[in-house]
LUMNUFI-455140 format. One line per field, with one value per residue: residue number from 1; residue in one letter; chain; x negated, z, y negated of N, C-alpha, C, O in turn. Coordinates in Angstrom, 2 decimals, decimal comma. Atoms other than C-alpha are relative to their C-alpha. Layout:
N
k = NUM ...
r = A ...
c = A ...
n.px = X ...
n.pz = Z ...
n.py = Y ...
ca.px = X ...
ca.pz = Z ...
ca.py = Y ...
c.px = X ...
c.pz = Z ...
c.py = Y ...
o.px = X ...
o.pz = Z ...
o.py = Y ...
END
This chain:
207
k = 1 2 3 4 5 6 7 8 9 10 11 12 13 14 15 16 17 18 19 20 21 22 23 24 25 26 27 28 29 30 31 32 33 34 35 36 37 38 39 40 41 42 43 44 45 46 47 48 49 50 51 52 53 54 55 56 57 58 59 60 61 62 63 64 65 66 67 68 69 70 71 72 73 74 75 76 77 78 79 80 81 82 83 84 85 86 87 88 89 90 91 92 93 94 95 96 97 98 99 100 101 102 103 104 105 106 107 108 109 110 111 112 113 114 115 116 117 118 119 120 121 122 123 124 125 126 127 128 129 130 131 132 133 134 135 136 137 138 139 140 141 142 143 144 145 146 147 148 149 150 151 152 153 154 155 156 157 158 159 160 161 162 163 164 165 166 167 168 169 170 171 172 173 174 175 176 177 178 179 180 181 182 183 184 185 186 187 188 189 190 191 192 193 194 195 196 197 198 199 200 201 202 203 204 205 206 207
r = X X X X X X X X X X X X X X X X X X X X X X X X X X X X X X X X X X X X X X X X X X X X X X X X X X X X X X X X X X X X X X X X X X X X X X X X X X X X X X X X X X X X X X X X X X X X X X X X X X X X X X X X X X X X X X X X X X X X X X X X X X X X X X X X X X X X X X X X X X X X X X X X X X X X X X X X X X X X X X X X X X X X X X X X X X X X X X X X X X X X X X X X X X X X X X X X X X X X X X X X X X X X X X X
c = A A A A A A A A A A A A A A A A A A A A A A A A A A A A A A A A A A A A A A A A A A A A A A A A A A A A A A A A A A A A A A A A A A A A A A A A A A A A A A A A A A A A A A A A A A A A A A A A A A A A A A A A A A A A A A A A A A A A A A A A A A A A A A A A A A A A A A A A A A A A A A A A A A A A A A A A A A A A A A A A A A A A A A A A A A A A A A A A A A A A A A A A A A A A A A A A A A A A A A A A A A A A A A A
n.px = -1,05 0,06 0,17 -1,14 -0,02 -0,28 -1,39 -0,80 0,16 -0,53 -1,43 -0,84 0,24 0,11 1,18 1,07 1,30 0,00 -0,89 0,64 1,10 -0,49 -0,91 0,48 1,44 0,43 -0,25 1,13 1,04 -0,18 -0,99 -1,36 0,10 -1,02 -1,25 0,38 -0,84 -1,41 -0,82 -0,02 -0,24 0,19 0,94 -0,63 -0,13 1,33 0,22 -0,88 0,55 1,18 -0,50 -0,51 1,15 0,69 -0,75 0,36 1,46 0,57 -1,01 0,62 0,89 -0,82 -0,62 1,05 0,42 -1,04 0,20 1,19 -0,32 -0,84 0,92 0,78 -0,91 -0,13 1,24 -0,01 -1,02 0,43 1,07 0,19 -1,11 0,15 1,09 -0,28 -0,96 0,65 1,01 -0,70 -0,50 1,19 0,46 -0,98 0,10 1,29 -0,03 -0,90 0,75 1,07 -0,61 -0,44 1,21 0,55 -0,90 0,16 1,32 -0,06 -0,78 0,85 1,13 -0,52 -0,24 1,30 0,70 -0,65 0,36 1,42 0,10 -0,51 0,95 1,19 -0,37 0,05 1,42 0,65 -0,59 -0,18 1,14 -0,08 0,82 -0,82 -0,82 0,91 0,42 -1,14 -0,21 1,10 -0,27 -1,04 0,68 0,81 -0,92 -0,45 1,13 0,21 -0,95 -0,01 0,01 -1,23 -1,14 0,06 -0,97 0,51 -0,46 0,25 0,43 -0,82 0,67 -0,37 -0,98 0,69 0,35 -1,23 -0,45 0,84 -0,27 -1,34 0,09 0,74 -0,88 -1,03 0,68 0,37 -1,22 -0,51 0,83 -0,19 -1,32 -0,07 0,74 -0,76 -1,19 0,45 0,49 -1,11 -0,79 0,82 0,09 -1,24 -0,03 0,99 -0,52 -1,02 0,68 0,68 -1,01 -0,50 1,05 -0,02 -1,19 0,25 0,98 -0,63 -0,97 0,75 0,68 -0,93 -1,18
n.pz = 0,32 -1,00 0,48 -0,35 -1,46 -0,68 0,29 -1,10 -1,14 0,34 0,36 -1,10 -1,19 -1,19 0,15 -0,95 0,40 -0,31 0,95 1,31 0,03 -0,10 1,09 1,27 0,23 -0,24 1,20 0,92 -0,49 0,28 -0,81 0,47 1,40 0,81 -0,04 0,37 1,05 -0,22 -0,33 -1,44 -0,88 -1,42 -0,68 -0,16 1,34 0,37 -0,78 0,54 1,30 -0,31 -0,44 1,19 0,82 -0,71 0,22 1,32 0,13 0,41 0,66 1,17 -0,47 -0,60 1,10 0,64 -0,99 0,02 1,23 -0,19 -0,98 0,70 0,81 -0,91 -0,50 1,08 0,02 -1,18 0,19 1,03 0,74 1,34 0,84 0,13 0,89 1,33 0,62 0,20 1,04 1,29 0,34 0,32 1,33 0,96 0,02 0,60 1,42 0,64 0,11 0,99 1,33 0,31 0,25 1,28 1,07 0,14 0,59 1,40 0,72 0,10 0,90 1,36 0,46 0,12 1,16 1,20 0,06 0,38 1,43 0,75 -0,18 0,79 1,39 0,20 -0,02 1,23 1,23 0,05 0,41 -0,84 -1,18 -1,21 -0,12 -0,37 -1,39 -0,88 0,03 -0,75 -1,42 -0,38 -0,16 -1,22 -1,13 -0,11 -0,47 -1,42 -0,85 0,44 -1,16 -0,77 0,65 -0,28 -1,05 -1,35 -0,37 -1,39 -0,10 -0,96 -1,12 -0,23 -1,09 -1,26 -0,06 -0,23 -1,36 -0,91 0,25 -0,53 -1,46 -0,40 0,26 -1,04 -1,26 0,11 -0,07 -1,37 -0,83 0,44 -0,37 -1,46 -0,36 0,46 -0,84 -1,32 0,10 0,27 -1,23 -0,94 0,48 -0,32 -1,45 -0,33 0,43 -0,95 -1,25 0,19 0,02 -1,36 -0,76 0,48 -0,60 -1,43 -0,20 0,34 -1,06 -1,25 0,08 0,30 -0,81
n.py = -0,98 -1,07 -1,37 -0,84 -0,16 1,27 0,38 -0,56 0,90 1,32 -0,01 -0,47 0,83 -0,84 -0,85 0,30 -0,55 -1,43 -0,67 0,11 -0,96 -1,38 -0,37 0,52 -0,14 -1,39 -0,84 0,16 -0,90 -1,42 -0,71 0,33 0,43 -0,67 0,79 1,37 0,60 -0,35 1,17 0,26 -1,16 0,29 -0,91 -1,31 -0,60 -0,49 -1,22 -1,05 -0,38 -0,82 -1,31 -0,70 -0,37 -1,07 -1,25 -0,53 -0,04 -1,27 -0,84 -0,63 -1,07 -1,05 -0,76 -0,79 -1,00 -1,04 -0,78 -0,83 -1,04 -0,98 -0,82 -0,84 -1,04 -0,98 -0,77 -0,88 -1,03 -0,96 0,70 -0,55 0,49 1,45 0,37 -0,54 0,92 1,29 -0,15 -0,13 1,32 0,80 -0,41 0,49 1,46 0,37 -0,37 0,96 1,26 -0,18 -0,04 1,36 0,77 -0,45 0,44 1,45 0,24 -0,43 1,02 1,20 -0,30 -0,10 1,37 0,66 -0,55 0,54 1,42 0,06 -0,29 1,15 1,10 -0,34 0,25 1,45 0,40 -0,49 0,51 1,46 0,82 1,19 -0,26 0,17 -1,21 -1,09 0,19 -0,27 -1,45 -0,59 0,28 -0,96 -1,30 0,09 -0,08 -1,38 -0,81 0,31 -0,74 -1,40 -0,90 0,23 -0,65 -1,43 -0,35 -0,25 -1,34 -0,39 -1,39 -0,76 -0,65 -1,39 -0,13 0,20 1,42 0,75 -0,30 0,77 1,41 0,30 -0,06 1,21 1,14 0,05 0,34 1,41 0,79 -0,10 0,87 1,38 0,52 0,07 1,20 1,16 0,13 0,46 1,38 0,92 0,12 0,77 1,38 0,70 0,15 1,04 1,29 0,46 0,30 1,29 1,06 0,15 0,68 1,38 0,62 0,14 1,07 1,28 0,28 0,28 1,29 1,09 -0,14
ca.px = -6,24 -5,30 -6,35 -3,91 -4,88 -4,88 -1,47 -0,06 -1,40 -0,28 3,22 4,45 4,81 5,01 1,79 -0,71 -4,41 -3,93 -1,04 -2,93 -5,95 -3,96 -1,49 -3,46 -7,24 -7,59 -6,29 -9,43 -11,39 -11,80 -9,56 -6,54 -7,69 -5,11 -2,38 -4,13 -1,78 1,51 2,63 3,50 3,30 3,75 1,36 3,85 4,41 0,67 0,47 3,46 1,89 -1,31 0,67 2,40 -0,90 -2,41 0,39 -0,67 -4,39 -6,25 -3,16 -5,19 -7,80 -5,09 -3,32 -6,58 -7,54 -4,23 -4,92 -8,39 -7,03 -4,40 -7,20 -9,23 -6,22 -5,83 -9,47 -9,09 -5,98 -7,39 -10,78 -11,01 -7,59 -8,30 -11,65 -10,52 -7,58 -9,62 -12,39 -9,95 -8,40 -11,86 -12,86 -9,66 -10,01 -13,68 -13,14 -10,26 -12,47 -15,35 -13,04 -11,58 -15,07 -16,25 -13,20 -13,63 -17,34 -16,65 -14,08 -16,46 -19,38 -17,24 -16,24 -19,80 -21,22 -18,67 -19,44 -23,20 -22,76 -20,73 -23,19 -26,10 -24,28 -23,91 -27,62 -28,63 -26,28 -25,98 -28,21 -27,14 -29,67 -27,14 -24,84 -27,80 -28,92 -25,45 -25,04 -28,47 -27,50 -24,38 -26,57 -28,85 -25,90 -24,67 -28,14 -28,32 -25,30 -26,24 -27,03 -23,92 -21,67 -22,75 -20,15 -20,64 -20,43 -20,06 -21,99 -19,79 -20,86 -20,95 -18,34 -20,88 -22,10 -18,53 -17,69 -20,64 -19,92 -16,24 -17,03 -19,55 -17,05 -14,37 -16,84 -18,06 -14,51 -13,50 -16,39 -15,86 -12,14 -12,48 -15,08 -12,97 -9,85 -11,71 -13,34 -10,11 -8,21 -11,08 -11,30 -7,63 -7,94 -11,04 -9,32 -6,38 -8,66 -10,66 -7,48 -6,20 -9,55 -9,41 -5,86 -6,91 -9,89 -7,88 -5,15 -7,72 -9,51 -6,62 -3,88
ca.pz = 16,02 18,64 18,28 18,58 22,23 23,18 21,52 24,24 26,84 24,99 23,93 27,21 30,08 32,56 31,33 34,19 33,88 35,53 33,27 30,19 31,08 31,90 29,02 26,34 26,56 27,86 24,53 22,78 24,74 24,35 27,20 25,59 22,00 20,68 21,55 20,16 17,19 18,76 19,82 23,28 25,94 29,67 32,11 32,79 29,05 28,52 31,33 29,94 26,47 27,96 29,61 26,32 24,48 27,14 26,58 22,95 23,66 21,83 19,94 16,77 18,65 20,56 17,34 15,77 18,95 18,89 15,30 16,21 19,19 16,98 14,66 17,60 18,93 15,53 15,65 19,16 18,12 14,94 13,76 10,75 9,40 10,04 8,29 5,41 4,71 5,13 2,88 0,12 0,23 0,19 -2,89 -4,72 -3,81 -4,84 -8,13 -8,95 -8,24 -10,32 -13,26 -13,07 -12,90 -15,87 -17,99 -17,29 -18,14 -21,37 -22,41 -21,68 -23,44 -26,48 -26,70 -26,09 -28,77 -31,31 -30,46 -30,75 -34,20 -35,35 -33,87 -35,51 -38,84 -38,42 -37,55 -40,62 -43,09 -42,09 -43,65 -41,10 -38,25 -35,67 -36,39 -36,11 -32,79 -31,27 -32,36 -30,94 -27,66 -27,56 -28,04 -25,25 -22,89 -23,61 -23,05 -19,67 -18,39 -19,93 -16,59 -15,01 -17,52 -16,29 -14,18 -10,42 -9,45 -5,83 -5,13 -3,44 -0,01 0,84 3,28 6,10 5,27 5,17 8,46 10,25 8,64 9,62 13,21 13,45 11,95 14,50 17,38 16,17 15,73 19,18 20,82 18,74 19,48 23,19 23,44 21,37 23,45 26,72 25,54 24,23 27,44 29,51 27,31 27,79 31,54 31,69 29,75 32,13 35,14 33,69 33,10 36,61 38,06 35,92 37,12 40,71 40,37 38,69 41,34 44,16 42,91 41,53 43,72
ca.py = -28,77 -26,17 -22,56 -19,69 -19,46 -23,14 -23,54 -21,28 -23,68 -26,81 -25,72 -24,24 -26,75 -23,87 -22,24 -22,14 -21,39 -18,00 -17,06 -18,26 -16,16 -13,02 -13,17 -15,00 -15,21 -11,65 -10,33 -11,57 -8,96 -5,23 -4,16 -5,88 -6,33 -3,83 -6,35 -9,41 -9,91 -8,83 -12,30 -13,58 -10,87 -11,14 -9,50 -6,70 -6,17 -5,82 -3,26 -1,35 -1,39 0,01 2,83 3,66 3,67 5,91 8,47 8,80 8,66 11,39 12,59 13,21 15,20 17,07 18,08 19,23 21,04 22,91 24,00 25,27 27,19 28,84 30,03 31,32 33,20 34,88 35,95 37,36 39,27 40,87 39,56 41,90 40,92 37,23 37,04 39,28 36,98 33,79 35,10 36,07 32,60 31,01 33,03 32,13 28,45 28,31 30,14 27,79 24,78 26,16 26,83 23,33 21,83 23,92 23,10 19,38 19,50 21,41 18,83 15,94 17,63 18,37 14,71 13,51 15,84 14,67 11,05 11,67 13,17 10,20 7,71 9,54 9,35 5,60 5,22 7,25 5,60 1,94 -0,70 -3,32 -3,58 -4,83 -1,89 0,49 -1,01 -0,81 2,84 3,67 2,03 4,20 7,30 6,12 5,71 9,23 10,68 8,94 10,89 14,23 15,85 14,30 16,05 19,49 21,33 21,38 25,03 26,09 29,26 31,84 32,98 36,65 37,92 37,94 34,43 33,17 34,84 33,23 29,86 29,96 30,94 28,08 25,64 26,54 26,33 22,94 21,62 22,86 21,02 17,87 17,54 18,33 15,58 13,17 13,83 13,33 10,11 8,55 9,29 7,90 4,79 3,90 4,46 2,26 -0,51 -0,62 -0,52 -3,45 -5,46 -4,78 -5,87 -9,02 -9,80 -9,25 -11,59 -14,37 -14,09 -14,07 -17,16 -19,22 -17,85
c.px = -0,10 -0,23 1,25 0,13 0,34 1,42 0,92 -0,02 0,68 1,52 0,92 -0,31 -0,22 -1,24 -1,10 -1,31 -0,03 0,83 -0,63 -1,13 0,51 0,82 -0,48 -1,46 -0,47 0,13 -1,05 -1,12 0,41 1,10 1,43 0,05 1,05 1,30 -0,22 0,99 1,49 0,88 -0,01 0,35 -0,23 -1,00 0,58 0,16 -1,35 -0,29 0,86 -0,52 -1,23 0,42 0,51 -1,14 -0,75 0,70 -0,39 -1,50 -0,47 0,97 -0,57 -0,87 0,79 0,64 -1,02 -0,50 0,99 -0,17 -1,19 0,31 0,90 -0,89 -0,80 0,84 0,19 -1,23 -0,03 0,96 -0,44 -1,06 -0,18 1,06 -0,16 -1,05 0,19 0,93 -0,66 -1,02 0,65 0,52 -1,14 -0,50 0,92 -0,13 -1,28 -0,02 0,89 -0,72 -1,07 0,54 0,42 -1,21 -0,61 0,84 -0,15 -1,32 -0,02 0,72 -0,83 -1,13 0,44 0,20 -1,31 -0,75 0,57 -0,40 -1,46 -0,18 0,44 -0,93 -1,26 0,26 -0,07 -1,45 -0,68 0,50 0,12 -1,27 -0,04 -0,71 0,79 0,86 -0,84 -0,38 1,12 0,27 -1,09 0,19 1,07 -0,60 -0,81 0,87 0,47 -1,10 -0,27 0,89 0,05 0,07 1,28 1,21 -0,06 1,01 -0,67 0,60 -0,37 -0,36 0,80 -0,87 0,40 1,00 -0,67 -0,39 1,23 0,47 -0,79 0,27 1,34 -0,02 -0,72 0,86 1,04 -0,61 -0,36 1,23 0,59 -0,75 0,25 1,33 0,22 -0,70 0,78 1,23 -0,37 -0,41 1,13 0,85 -0,74 -0,05 1,26 0,12 -0,94 0,50 1,04 -0,64 -0,70 0,99 0,55 -1,01 -0,03 1,17 -0,23 -0,95 0,60 0,97 -0,71 -0,59 0,97 1,29 1,27
c.pz = 0,99 -0,65 0,37 1,51 0,70 -0,27 1,09 1,19 -0,26 -0,16 1,13 1,26 1,26 -0,02 0,95 -0,52 0,21 -1,01 -1,40 -0,14 -0,09 -1,21 -1,39 -0,27 0,14 -1,25 -1,09 0,37 -0,13 0,77 -0,49 -1,50 -0,91 -0,09 -0,44 -0,95 0,19 0,22 1,51 0,77 1,44 0,57 0,12 -1,35 -0,48 0,75 -0,50 -1,34 0,18 0,41 -1,19 -0,88 0,63 -0,21 -1,32 -0,21 -0,39 -0,74 -1,23 0,42 0,61 -1,07 -0,68 0,92 0,04 -1,22 0,15 0,94 -0,60 -0,82 0,89 0,58 -1,05 -0,07 1,16 -0,20 -1,00 -0,87 -1,43 -0,96 -0,26 -1,02 -1,42 -0,76 -0,33 -1,14 -1,38 -0,47 -0,41 -1,41 -1,08 -0,18 -0,72 -1,50 -0,78 -0,20 -1,07 -1,43 -0,44 -0,35 -1,35 -1,16 -0,25 -0,68 -1,48 -0,86 -0,23 -0,98 -1,45 -0,60 -0,21 -1,25 -1,31 -0,20 -0,44 -1,50 -0,83 0,12 -0,82 -1,49 -0,32 -0,09 -1,33 -1,27 -0,08 -0,46 0,82 1,33 1,30 0,25 0,47 1,47 0,98 0,08 0,80 1,51 0,54 0,23 1,29 1,24 0,23 0,51 1,48 0,91 -0,37 1,18 0,84 -0,60 0,16 1,11 1,35 0,48 1,44 0,03 1,09 1,09 0,03 1,15 1,34 0,18 0,33 1,44 1,02 -0,12 0,62 1,53 0,53 -0,16 1,10 1,34 0,04 0,16 1,41 0,90 -0,35 0,50 1,51 0,47 -0,40 0,86 1,36 -0,04 -0,22 1,24 1,00 -0,41 0,35 1,50 0,44 -0,38 0,98 1,32 -0,09 0,04 1,39 0,89 -0,36 0,62 1,47 0,28 -0,27 1,10 1,30 -0,01 -0,19 0,80 -0,79
c.py = 1,17 1,37 0,79 0,16 -1,31 -0,48 0,53 -0,94 -1,34 -0,01 0,40 -0,80 0,82 0,89 -0,45 0,60 1,50 0,78 0,01 1,02 1,43 0,43 -0,46 0,34 1,44 0,87 -0,21 0,98 1,46 0,69 -0,24 -0,28 0,66 -0,80 -1,44 -0,66 0,27 -1,23 -0,18 1,27 -0,43 1,01 1,40 0,70 0,56 1,31 1,16 0,50 0,88 1,42 0,81 0,47 1,17 1,35 0,65 0,13 1,40 0,91 0,70 1,16 1,15 0,88 0,90 1,11 1,15 0,91 0,95 1,16 1,08 0,94 0,95 1,13 1,10 0,89 1,00 1,17 1,06 -0,65 0,49 -0,55 -1,50 -0,35 0,54 -0,93 -1,34 0,06 0,09 -1,35 -0,93 0,32 -0,55 -1,52 -0,46 0,30 -0,97 -1,34 0,10 0,00 -1,39 -0,88 0,34 -0,49 -1,50 -0,34 0,37 -1,03 -1,26 0,23 0,06 -1,40 -0,75 0,47 -0,54 -1,47 -0,17 0,24 -1,19 -1,21 0,23 -0,25 -1,49 -0,47 0,36 -0,70 -1,52 -0,70 -1,30 0,29 -0,12 1,23 1,18 -0,10 0,34 1,51 0,70 -0,20 0,94 1,38 0,03 0,14 1,43 0,91 -0,23 0,83 1,48 0,96 -0,13 0,72 1,52 0,32 0,19 1,31 0,31 1,48 0,71 0,62 1,47 0,02 -0,31 -1,46 -0,86 0,17 -0,82 -1,50 -0,43 -0,03 -1,25 -1,24 -0,15 -0,40 -1,48 -0,89 0,00 -0,97 -1,47 -0,58 -0,03 -1,27 -1,26 -0,26 -0,58 -1,47 -0,99 -0,22 -0,86 -1,47 -0,79 -0,25 -1,12 -1,39 -0,54 -0,39 -1,36 -1,15 -0,24 -0,71 -1,48 -0,76 -0,29 -1,16 -1,39 -0,40 -0,38 -1,41 -1,18 0,06 0,18
o.px = -1,17 0,16 2,15 1,23 1,16 1,98 1,91 1,00 1,28 2,18 2,13 -1,37 -0,86 -1,47 -1,64 -1,32 -0,52 0,41 -0,54 -1,27 0,01 0,78 0,07 -1,77 -1,36 -0,58 -0,97 -2,13 1,59 1,82 2,30 1,08 1,40 2,11 0,64 1,29 2,28 2,08 -0,81 1,32 -1,19 -1,35 -0,10 0,05 -1,40 -0,79 0,40 -0,47 -1,46 -0,20 0,27 -1,10 -1,25 0,05 -0,40 -1,95 -0,10 0,71 -0,27 -0,77 0,43 0,66 -0,74 -0,83 0,60 -0,01 -1,12 -0,11 0,79 -0,68 -1,00 0,34 0,27 -1,13 -0,40 0,69 -0,30 -0,75 -0,44 0,75 0,09 -0,78 -0,25 0,70 -0,50 -1,14 0,17 0,43 -1,01 -0,84 0,46 -0,11 -1,26 -0,51 0,57 -0,60 -1,22 -0,07 0,21 -1,16 -1,07 0,30 -0,17 -1,38 -0,61 0,31 -0,84 -1,42 -0,27 -0,14 -1,47 -1,35 -0,16 -0,69 -1,77 -0,97 -0,19 -1,12 -1,81 -0,62 -0,55 -1,80 -1,47 -0,24 0,21 -2,39 -0,93 -0,35 0,57 0,97 -0,42 -0,38 0,88 0,54 -0,81 -0,12 0,98 -0,24 -0,83 0,49 0,55 -0,84 -0,75 0,51 0,98 0,87 1,70 2,21 0,76 1,21 -1,80 1,80 -1,54 0,40 0,88 -1,92 1,46 1,19 -0,11 -0,26 1,17 0,89 -0,21 0,31 1,44 0,59 -0,31 0,85 1,29 -0,02 -0,20 1,18 1,10 -0,14 0,36 1,37 0,96 -0,19 0,87 1,53 0,29 -0,07 1,11 1,27 -0,16 0,00 1,17 0,61 -0,61 0,25 1,05 -0,26 -0,69 0,71 0,76 -0,64 -0,18 1,00 0,09 -0,75 0,36 1,00 -0,26 -0,58 0,83 2,02 2,35
o.pz = 1,16 -1,79 1,03 2,03 1,62 0,51 1,44 1,85 0,64 0,19 1,05 1,86 2,21 0,91 0,81 -1,46 -0,65 -1,51 -2,11 -1,17 -0,88 -1,61 -2,41 -1,09 -0,60 -1,41 -2,16 -0,32 -0,24 0,21 -0,29 -2,01 -1,95 -0,98 -0,25 -0,81 -0,73 -0,06 2,20 0,46 1,74 -0,08 -0,15 -1,43 -1,13 0,15 -0,58 -1,63 -0,59 0,01 -1,28 -1,42 -0,07 -0,26 -1,45 -1,29 0,23 -0,87 -1,49 -0,13 0,45 -0,95 -0,99 0,46 0,15 -1,12 -0,24 0,70 -0,25 -0,83 0,54 0,80 -0,71 -0,31 0,99 0,23 -0,74 -1,93 -2,33 -2,06 -1,36 -1,96 -2,38 -1,93 -1,43 -1,93 -2,33 -1,65 -1,31 -2,17 -2,08 -1,30 -1,49 -2,29 -1,92 -1,25 -1,88 -2,34 -1,58 -1,29 -2,08 -2,16 -1,39 -1,55 -2,29 -1,98 -1,32 -1,82 -2,35 -1,75 -1,19 -1,96 -2,24 -1,31 -1,23 -2,16 -1,82 -0,85 -1,42 -2,21 -1,38 -0,96 -1,86 -2,24 -1,17 -0,20 0,66 2,04 2,23 1,38 1,32 2,18 2,02 1,15 1,53 2,31 1,68 1,19 2,01 2,20 1,37 1,28 2,18 2,04 0,02 1,19 1,49 0,08 -0,42 2,01 1,42 0,72 1,82 -0,45 2,23 0,82 -0,46 1,84 2,16 1,27 1,13 2,09 1,92 0,88 1,23 2,14 1,54 0,69 1,57 2,10 1,06 0,88 1,88 1,68 0,55 1,00 2,01 1,34 0,38 1,17 1,85 0,86 0,36 1,53 1,65 0,45 0,79 1,92 1,33 0,33 1,32 1,93 0,86 0,60 1,79 1,73 0,50 1,09 1,96 1,22 0,48 1,52 2,04 1,00 0,43 0,90 -0,21
o.py = 1,75 1,61 0,27 0,36 -1,32 -1,25 -0,11 -1,14 -1,93 -0,99 0,16 -0,63 0,36 1,66 -1,55 1,39 2,24 1,82 1,00 1,67 2,23 1,59 -0,04 1,19 1,87 1,86 0,40 1,07 1,80 1,52 0,60 -0,73 0,11 -0,57 -2,30 -1,84 0,04 -1,19 0,45 1,96 -1,15 1,99 2,39 1,92 1,61 2,26 2,29 1,70 1,81 2,40 2,02 1,58 2,06 2,40 1,87 0,49 2,39 2,10 1,87 2,26 2,32 2,11 2,06 2,20 2,31 2,13 2,12 2,29 2,25 2,15 2,11 2,24 2,28 2,10 2,16 2,29 2,26 -1,20 -0,31 -1,00 -1,97 -1,10 -0,08 -1,24 -1,86 -0,87 -0,52 -1,67 -1,76 -0,58 -1,09 -2,03 -1,41 -0,50 -1,33 -1,97 -0,82 -0,56 -1,79 -1,67 -0,54 -0,97 -1,95 -1,20 -0,34 -1,33 -1,83 -0,63 -0,39 -1,67 -1,48 -0,34 -0,87 -1,91 -1,06 -0,45 -1,54 -1,95 -0,70 -0,72 -1,89 -1,26 -0,42 -0,85 -2,07 -0,24 -2,13 1,23 0,65 1,71 1,96 0,91 0,95 2,03 1,66 0,67 1,41 2,06 1,03 0,82 1,89 1,84 0,66 1,13 2,19 1,89 0,83 0,92 2,24 -0,50 0,68 1,42 0,23 2,33 0,25 1,20 1,86 -0,98 -1,04 -2,02 -1,78 -0,79 -1,42 -2,21 -1,49 -0,91 -1,82 -2,12 -1,26 -1,16 -2,14 -1,89 -1,02 -1,70 -2,31 -1,70 -0,88 -1,99 -2,21 -1,41 -1,49 -2,24 -2,08 -1,34 -1,73 -2,35 -1,94 -1,29 -1,91 -2,36 -1,72 -1,39 -2,13 -2,21 -1,39 -1,52 -2,34 -1,89 -1,37 -1,93 -2,33 -1,56 -1,26 -2,11 -2,24 -0,92 0,31
END
């Protein structure tokens, strides 16, 4: 039974070894792997697809980089106003999260406590051993998650702590996205160069 690649060779009477390698087999390898499942593609279509992909290379990192640079520009323009606003939003956001976490934990604990009381009543009043064992198992399960039902509270940073943390975060993001952008652009360029070298070698050897 032919594979997806050998079918190209078998079904097309005009398919040469060189054409098969350049337009079929090559797409099983890293330089062309992005086009593996697209269907039949000619050599020129693969090259055009590479060019289109290269245009969008690093778009995520570029967008994130633009956002970071906007934040840095705001800091340069008025650092006091920037950090005051950011800190106030951070406090509001954190307090909202802590309240939500506390409310959820209180609701769960209330339900667990009620359930424990009812299970304890069953254990104390039943004369059936199976019923008692099942109720005790329920109590054991609730005790296992006792610590998990506590609210997760985020400790608020001081203004100075927040300021240093925010500055570090922006610096880290700037470095990360510059590196990511550079690497993605280089990767697409390297892939095309590898494919062009491959084409050249196949043409040189097979003519």
